[in-house]
C-alpha positions in Angstrom: -6.1 -4.0 6.1 -3.5 -2.8 3.6 -3.3 -4.2 0.2 0.0 -5.5 -1.9 -1.6 -6.7 -5.1 -3.4 -4.6 -7.6 -4.7 -5.5 -11.2 -5.3 -2.9 -14.0 -8.2 -4.4 -16.2 -10.1 -2.7 -19.2 -10.6 -1.8 -22.6 -8.0 -2.0 -25.5 -6.2 1.4 -25.3 -7.9 2.7 -22.1 -4.1 3.4 -20.7 -3.8 0.4 -18.4 -0.1 0.5 -18.8 0.3 3.9 -18.2 -1.3 3.7 -15.1 0.4 0.7 -13.7 3.7 2.3 -14.4 2.9 5.7 -12.9 1.2 3.9 -9.9 4.6 1.7 -9.6 6.5 4.8 -9.8 4.5 6.4 -7.0 5.0 3.6 -4.7 8.8 3.2 -5.6 9.4 6.7 -4.2 8.7 5.2 -0.8 12.0 2.8 -1.4 9.4 0.1 -1.4 10.2 -2.9 -4.1 7.6 -3.1 -6.9 7.2 -5.7 -9.7 5.0 -5.2 -12.4 3.5 -8.1 -14.6 3.1 -7.5 -18.0 0.0 -10.2 -18.8 -0.6 -9.4 -22.7 1.3 -11.9 -25.0 0.0 -10.1 -28.0 1.6 -7.2 -27.2 5.0 -7.8 -24.7 5.0 -5.5 -22.4 9.2 -5.4 -22.2 9.9 -3.3 -25.9 7.1 -1.4 -25.0 8.7 -0.1 -21.7 12.3 -1.1 -22.4 12.8 -0.6 -25.9 16.6 -0.5 -25.7 16.8 -3.4 -23.3 18.7 -6.4 -24.5 19.3 -9.7 -22.9 16.1 -9.7 -20.6 14.5 -13.0 -19.5 10.8 -13.6 -20.4 8.1 -14.5 -18.4 7.2 -17.3 -20.9 10.2 -18.9 -19.8 9.4 -18.9 -16.1 5.9 -20.1 -16.8 7.5 -23.0 -18.5 9.1 -24.4 -15.7 7.8 -27.4 -13.9 7.7 -25.7 -10.3 8.1 -22.1 -9.8 10.2 -21.0 -6.8 11.0 -17.0 -5.7 14.6 -17.3 -6.7 13.3 -18.2 -10.2 11.0 -15.0 -10.2 13.9 -13.0 -9.1 15.7 -14.1 -11.9 13.5 -13.6 -14.5 12.9 -10.0 -13.5 14.4 -6.7 -15.4 14.9 -3.9 -13.9 13.1 -1.0 -14.8 15.4 1.8 -16.5 17.1 3.6 -14.0 15.0 2.8 -10.8 15.8 0.5 -7.9 13.0 -0.5 -7.1 10.9 -1.2 -10.0 11.2 -5.0 -11.7 9.5 -5.9 -14.8 7.8 -9.4 -15.8 6.7 -9.7 -19.4 7.1 -11.3 -22.8 10.1 -10.0 -25.3 10.0 -8.4 -28.7 8.6 -11.0 -31.0 7.1 -13.3 -28.3 3.7 -14.7 -28.5 1.3 -17.1 -26.7 2.5 -19.7 -29.3 6.3 -19.0 -28.4 6.2 -21.2 -25.5 4.7 -24.4 -24.1 0.7 -23.8 -22.7 0.7 -23.2 -19.0 -2.4 -23.4 -16.8 -4.5 -21.1 -14.7 -3.0 -22.7 -11.3 0.4 -21.9 -12.2 -0.4 -18.5 -12.9 -2.3 -18.3 -9.7 0.8 -19.9 -7.7 3.0 -17.2 -9.6 1.3 -14.1 -8.1 1.2 -15.9 -4.9 4.8 -16.0 -5.0 5.2 -12.7 -6.4 3.2 -11.2 -3.3 5.8 -12.8 -1.0 8.8 -11.5 -2.9 8.0 -7.9 -3.4 6.3 -5.1 -1.2 3.5 -4.4 -4.1 2.7 -6.3 -7.3 1.1 -4.9 -10.1 -0.6 -6.9 -13.1 -1.1 -4.9 -16.3 -3.9 -7.0 -17.7 -4.7 -8.3 -21.3 -7.9 -7.2 -22.1 -9.1 -11.2 -22.7 -10.0 -13.5 -20.1 -8.9 -16.2 -22.4 -5.0 -15.1 -21.0 -4.6 -17.1 -18.0 -2.4 -14.3 -16.3 -5.1 -12.0 -16.7 -7.8 -14.3 -15.2 -5.5 -15.3 -12.3 -4.9 -11.6 -11.6 -8.6 -10.9 -11.5 -8.9 -13.8 -9.2 -6.1 -13.4 -6.8 -5.4 -9.4 -6.9 -6.5 -7.7 -3.5 -8.1 -4.8 -5.6 -8.9 -5.0 -9.4 -9.2 -1.7 -11.0 -11.3 -1.3 -14.4 -9.6 1.4 -17.0 -11.8 3.3 -19.1 -12.1 5.9 -21.4 -15.0 8.2 -21.2 -16.5 6.9 -24.8 -18.7 4.6 -26.8 -16.1 2.3 -27.3 -14.9 1.6 -23.5 -18.7 1.7 -22.7 -19.4 -1.1 -25.1 -16.4 -3.1 -24.1 -17.6 -3.1 -20.6 -20.9 -4.1 -21.3 -19.5 -7.0 -23.7 -17.5 -8.5 -20.7 -20.0 -8.1 -18.0 -21.7 -11.5 -18.7 -18.2 -13.2 -19.2 -17.2 -11.6 -15.4 -20.2 -12.9 -13.5 -18.3 -16.0 -12.1 -17.9 -14.9 -8.5 -14.4 -15.8 -8.6 -13.7 -12.4 -10.4 -15.4 -10.3 -8.2 -17.0 -8.2 -10.7 -19.1 -6.0 -8.2 -15.9 -5.0 -6.3 -14.0 -3.7 -9.3 -13.2 -0.3 -9.1 -14.1 1.9 -12.2 -11.4 4.4 -13.2 -11.6 6.9 -15.8 -8.5 7.8 -17.7 -7.4 10.3 -20.5 -10.5 12.4 -19.6 -10.5 15.7 -21.8 -11.6 18.8 -19.7 -14.7 19.4 -21.6 -16.2 15.7 -21.6 -19.1 15.2 -19.1 -18.6 11.6 -17.8 -21.9 11.5 -16.5 -23.6 9.4 -19.3 -20.9 7.1 -19.4 -21.1 6.5 -15.5 -25.1 6.1 -15.9 -24.3 2.9 -17.9 -21.4 1.5 -16.0 -21.2 2.9 -12.6 -19.6 5.7 -10.9 -16.0 6.2 -11.3 -13.8 6.2 -8.4 -11.0 8.3 -10.1 -10.9 10.3 -12.9 -7.4 10.8 -14.7 -7.3 13.9 -17.1 -5.7 14.0 -20.6 -1.9 14.9 -20.5 -0.8 14.7 -24.3 3.0 14.3 -22.8 1.8 11.1 -21.6 1.6 9.5 -25.0 4.7 11.0 -26.2 6.6 9.2 -23.1 4.9 6.2 -24.2 6.1 6.0 -27.8 9.4 7.0 -26.5 9.7 4.1 -24.0 10.4 7.0 -21.3 7.5 6.2 -19.0 9.7 6.5 -15.6 10.2 10.2 -16.6 8.4 13.3 -14.9 5.5 14.3 -17.1 5.7 17.8 -18.1 3.0 20.1 -19.8 -1.0 20.6 -19.7 -2.6 19.0 -17.1 0.5 17.2 -15.9 0.8 18.4 -12.3 -3.0 17.5 -11.8 -2.3 13.5 -13.2 0.6 13.5 -10.8 -1.3 14.6 -7.6 -4.3 12.3 -8.7 -1.9 9.1 -9.3 -0.2 9.6 -6.2 -3.6 10.0 -4.0 -4.7 6.8 -6.0 -1.6 4.7 -5.2 -1.5 6.0 -1.3 -5.4 4.8 -1.3 -5.4 1.9 -3.0 -2.8 0.1 -1.0 -3.7 1.2 2.1 -7.2 0.3 1.6 -8.4 3.7 2.3 -10.3 6.1 0.4 -13.0 5.3 -2.6 -11.6 1.7 -2.9 -13.9 -0.6 -1.5 -13.1 -3.5 1.0 -12.4 -6.5 -1.5 -12.0 -9.1 1.4 -15.7 -8.1 2.8 -17.4 -8.4 -0.2 -15.7 -11.7 -0.6 -17.1 -12.7 2.8 -20.6 -11.3 1.3 -20.4 -13.1 -1.9 -19.0 -16.8 -0.4 -15.9 -16.3 -2.3 -12.8 -18.2 -0.8 
């Protein structure tokens, strides 16, 4: 069965935003509409991805509404650069969790349900904190949750520290997919895999991606060392994760086994 909602979750600095954008770009090449949700209210998504964008609507405004509709979502989506198929929902420059009235988990869950009926694909770029309701709701609602890690001790320590917090069956922790990102060619990932589990996908280190991120040019084609390998892997990943093929587990089957509804 095809999937249409993917959540990227994992250690701080692991590359969640980079993989979210590059996956969205790969999907948009098939002329499918994709909405990226920036969950982080500590490092707002909009100024990171579109530093020159002015007048964008904030997801904080959307979550403050008493009854969100699909029309409200479309009004608050910011077109991403020159792409006709990718929209962004996120916080603006200078905003934080304190900028708007507190919202509830149910509001975030409703937002995702409406998003999935509005766009062909929804991608949540999660915060690294479960106290963020957009993140918690994404982990509960997404068809597939991808745990993004670097092949280092920091990522390993983060994953192990979060493991007890994710044992609530609504998070479907055992079905989360491990993805290693920004991995140098000389690094042996097997010691990390021995602790946190095998990686379904491994994305190579591409120095040019860091430069793109710093300039707010993430939709541009990446060039340089390992760029071709990265592009090939991200296209395979996007195809398999949304078609329910390859290394991606059947999350719905996992739900039935664990009794999650």
